[in-house]
N, C-alpha and C positions, 0 to 999 in steps of 0.2 A: 140520308144527308147527317145529321147528328152522330147517326150510330157507327158510320164509317170513320166518322172524324173521331168516337172515342174509342173505338177498334178499330183500328187501320189496317187492312190486309194487303195493300200492296206499298211501293217504296212515295208516291205520289202524296197518298192518304198520310202517313206518315211525313212526310216534308212540311205539309198541308197542318199538321198537328203541330208539330213543333215549333213552325214561323208562329204561326196563332198561339199557339201559346207563349212565347217569348213576349209576342207583341200584348197578349194578353198581361203578362207579368207585371210589362214595362208600364202597360196603363193603369194598372190597380196600381205601382210604386207612385207615377205622377199623380194621379186619384188621391193615394193616401198621402204624398205630399203637399196635394192643395187645402187636405183638409188638418192636417197637422199645421199648417202655415195662417190658415184661417184662426184654426186655435190659438196657437202661440199667439197672432195679433192680436186677437179678443182678448187673451188672458193680459199682454202687457196695456192694451188698453185699458181695461178694470183695473188693475195696479196701480194705472195712472191715478182714475178717478177713485183708487183707496187712498192714495197719498195726499191727493186735494183734499179728500172729506176729512184727513187725520187732521191736517193743517187747520181745517175749518172747526173740528170739533175741540183740540188740543187742550185750546185754551178754557174752554169750557170747564174741560173736564180737570185741568189742572186747578181752575177757581176751586169747583167743587172737592178736590182733594185737600188745599190750601184751609179752607175756613168749615173741613172736614164735615160737608154736609151730604150726609150718605143719601138721602132722599134723593137730593137733586142730581146724585152718582148714579142712582139705579135709573132713576127717568132719563137720563142721557143715553146709558147703556140700551133700557127696552128700545128706545125710540131709534138709535142704531141699528139695532137687530132686525126693525121691520123695512129698512132698506136695501131694495132686491139684490145688491151686490154683496151684501155685510150678512155670513154665517156663524161670525165670532168674536167677543170683544175679551181681552185679559187687559187687566191692569193690575201694574207691579208697584211696590215700592222700590225706597233706594237699595232694600235686603232682597230685591229679587222673591220676595215675598207674594202671594197672590191674594190682589186685597178683591178684585172683580173677576169673575169668571163664566162667559155665560153663551150659551149656543143655540142657534136657531135650528137644529135638529137632533132629535132623539140620539140617546148614545148606541143603539144599536143600527141606526140608519145615518152613519158616516157617512159622505160623498168619497169619492176614490181617493183624492187628494186636495192639500188643502195648502193655499198660499198665502204670505201675510204683507204686514206692511209696519215700520217698526218706526214709533219715535221718542225722544225724551221730553219729559214731562217736568217742568221749572215753574216759579214763581219769581218775580221782581220785587227783590225791598229791597229801599235804597240803594240803587242802583247796583244790586247786589244778586245776580242768577242762582235762588234757591233750588236744588235737585230734588224732584219731586217725588219720583218715580216715572216707570214706563208704559207707554198706550202701544197696543196693539191690537191692528185691526184683522179680521179675516175672511178669505172669498174661497170658493172653493171650482171644481172643477166641472161642478153639477149646475154653476151661476154662467159659466163659460159655454156650456153643452147649451142649457136655455135660451143662450145670447144668439149662438152661430146653428141652431137645427136649421132653421129655413134654406141655411145658403148651404149646409151639407147638402140636404133633399135636392136641389137643383142641382150644384155638383156632382151627386149620385145619379140624378134621372137623366142628367147632359151623357156622362160615362156609360151607361146602360143601352141610350140610344146608338151612340157612338158606335160601341162594340157590334153591337148589332146589325147596323148597316154596312161594317169593314166587315162583318165575319160573312155576310153575303157575298156580298161584291168579290172579297177573298177567295171562295168559294169558288165562284163563277169564273173565274180568272185563271184559276188553277187548273179546275179541270178544263178550259179551253186551251192555255194555251202549254199545260205540261202532262196533265195525265192521260190527253187522247195521245197526244204520241210516245209518251212512255207505254203504252199498253200496244203499239202498233210495234216498238223496239223489241219489247218484252217477246212478243208471238214469234219475232226473225231469231232472237237471242237463246230462246228455247230449244232451237233446232241447232246448238250447239254444245257439245258436250264440253266437262272441265275434265279433264284427268291430271295425274301426277307419274311423273317419271323421272328417273335419278336426280340429279339438284336440282332442276326445273320447279320453281316454286308452282308455277303457273303452266297448265299442257292443256290448250284448248285443241280438238278435234276439226283443225280446220288444218288441210295438208295443203292446198295452194299459197303461194303467199300472197298475202293481199294486209290490208290495214292492220286486220284482227290478228294476224299472225306475229306483224310487227310490233304491235301493241305488248301481246305477249311476251315477245325476248326481250322489250323496253323495260318492261316491269319486272321480269324473270332479273335484270341485269342492276336493276334501281335495288330489288328487294337485297342482293347478294353484296352490293354498295355499301346500301345499311348495316347490314351486319357487319362488314368489315369496318364498317366509322364506329357503330353499336362498341366494339370490340376493344376500337383504339380510343375511345373517347372514356371507355370504364378505365382503361391502363391510367388515361390523362389524369382522370379525377382522382385514381389512387393516389397516386404522385403528387396530386397540388394536395389532397387532403391530408397528407403525412407532412408535407412541407405547412401548410396551415397550421395544423397543431402543431409544430416546432415551432413555428413565427409565434403562433397566440403563448405560449408556456413561456416564453423570453420575455413579452412583452407583459403578460403578468408579471413576471417579476419584477422587472422595470418599474411599472406602473407602484408595486407594492412598495418600493425603494421611496419612490416618490410619494405616495401616501404618508410612507412613515416622517419625511422630512415635511410636508405640508401639516401634518399633524405637529409635528414638534415647533414647526416656526407658528405655527397659529395659537399652542398652549403657553411658551416660555419666551420672554425677554431675551431680544435677539445681544442686548451686552450684557447682562448680569447673569441670565440664563438662569432668574427666578419666574416665578410664575406669573405672566400677565395679571391685568385686573381680570380681565375678563373671567379666567380659567380659576383665577383666585378665589373670584366672589363665587363660582357657581361649585367648586368644589367645597369650598368654607359652608356654604348651605346645605349642601348635602350631607359633611360631619354634622352641624348644627341640629340635621334632622336625627340621626342618630343619635345625639346626645338626647333631643328629648323623648325619642322613642325609650333610650337608658335610664333616664331621669339623671342625668348626670351632668355638673356645670360644664360651662365652656365660657372661653377670653380670650378680649379682643384686643392686640395691642395694634397702635397706631404711630407711625413715624417719620419724623420730617428732620432732613439733615437742616441747622441751622445755619443760615448766612451764607447758601450754596451760591448763589450768584455772584458772590463775594468770593469764592473760590474761582470760579470760572472766570471772573474779570481779573483776577490779579495771577491766577498760572495757569489761564486757559482752559478750553475745552478738552483738550484731552485730559488733564491732570484733573477736570472735575470728572470725567467719565472714571477714571481709576479710583479716584474717590468711589464711586459710586461700587464698583468691582471690589475694591476692599472692603467698604461699606458689609455687602453682600455676604463676604466670605467671613468674616466675624461675627456675622449674626446667627450664620449657618453653624456655624461650630457650638452655639451656646442650646443649640433647638435639640430636641429628643425628634426620633426619626415619625414619631407620629403628629410634629408639631407643622402648620402647613406658615409658608412664608412667601411672599407676593411682592411686586413691585406693582403699583399703583398706579403710577405716572411721576416723570422729573425725579423729584429727591424724595418721593413718599411712599413709603413702604407700608407692610402692616404683617404678623403674625395671629394663624388662628392657632388658638391652645384647646382643645379637648380633652376632657376630665380634669380641667384647671378651676380650681376657683381664684378670686379675687386676689387675695392676699399674696397665693403662690404668682399670680400674673404680675404681679407688682414687683414679686424680687424677682423674677424673671429679667422685669422690666429696666430694674435696676441697676443690674448685674451688665446687661445691655448697653445703659448710658455709662456706666465707668466704664466699661470694657473701649468704647469708642473714645471715651474723652482719652485717656492713658494713649490711647495707641498715636503712634506717628507714623505718616508715608511718605516714602522715598521716591522722588517723581522726579526725574532729568536732573537730579544732585539739588534739588530743594527738597527740604523737610515740611510736611503738610500738615497741620492738626485739623481738626475738626470735631464739634458737636452733635449730639440728636438731643432732639425732644421727644417726647411721648405720651401718649394720653392713651389709658387703661380701661376697658368697659367689659361687663363678664355679666351672662345670665345661669342662674341658680339651679335650674334642671331644664336648659336647654329650649325657656319659655319662648325667648326674644327673638325676632327674626335677627339676620343677616344685617338685613338695612336700618332697624334699631341699635346694634352692636356698634355700626360703623358710625351713625350719629351721634352717637353717645361719646365714642373714643374721640372723632374728632373736636366737639367740644370740651373736653380734656385736652385735646392737644393744641387746642386755640389760647386754651386758660394758659397749660404751661409756658407757650408763647410770649404771652402776655404777663407772666409770671420773671422773664429774663434768660430762656431758654435752658437746655441741658438739665431739664426736669422729667420728673416722672407726675404725671398728675391719674388720680383715680377716683 
């Protein structure tokens, strides 16, 4: 029985093997899915237990860290490793430096996979939360397997019993309702000789008109129709492929144009065409990294138009927009190609100057201030004058971050505003 299943000699046996192999594969997938579901469910449960346990011991660990009680901390870690669901404990300080790292398994006997839960350690002092570090508890796949081993065994035994019974029933039913009728049919088909003549694909050695000869004619017509249909499909496919390639090429070109426009909109301010805040800060950060690599100086100028709200209130927002455009063009005329200029928002602008020390940056800032102060802008037959306040900061060897330069320049800009505006502060 099993030999005929493994090495079938006729159609019924092959059919039996194919159908039962499919059933066996589906059963294996379902059983595997059950295994996986049970494994993941148990892992989630252990994960929840880890989180609850972590919340329980977090305060004790934080107390030990705060009081520098290494003995108590070691005892806590040893106690945690004795718990059945914990295989590892890591404690880090605020700089991600390992304070404690222990495992319950040997280095060469690590489990297949680990999962962990992490929480911050802190201490409350005078209603101020002080960060102490991070606590990580680890569990492993071995813990999950140990817990679900009995359930896995029951599922496997049930699946084996079910497959065995169904296999025997399936063989009996297939032999009873398919194999025997097919054997009788094959004994009669053996008397019919297959041949080929002319364009016919199939030619049975049956002379008289009957269902077999009609089946032969229909099958030959079907094969001819399939061949013609296949040729037509190939021609249609070729023409559709050519059309599709042309459409894809055209669409790709259109998308490239749209992507270029989107990149432009994302990087530049729509009014002044200067870099917007995000693009300016990101580009300046990269230039500062290069300055640090070259050990060269870099400077940052933060500018804010004085009493810009009064310009909008007096001359209107259109005139205010023209002032912003005029200011942008005036500044760009005085900058080098290597300098970076951007609008940070509203009437606030910034310039990043690579390879530029503080003295040179201050001189440029003062030229900018004088140029703006002497400029006159005609808008709708009205003459508009305005001034600008500037704050300058510098990094000697590119050792400051762009955020630090921004903050320093902002403080100087505020000082310029406090001292009467139309000033440069360094």
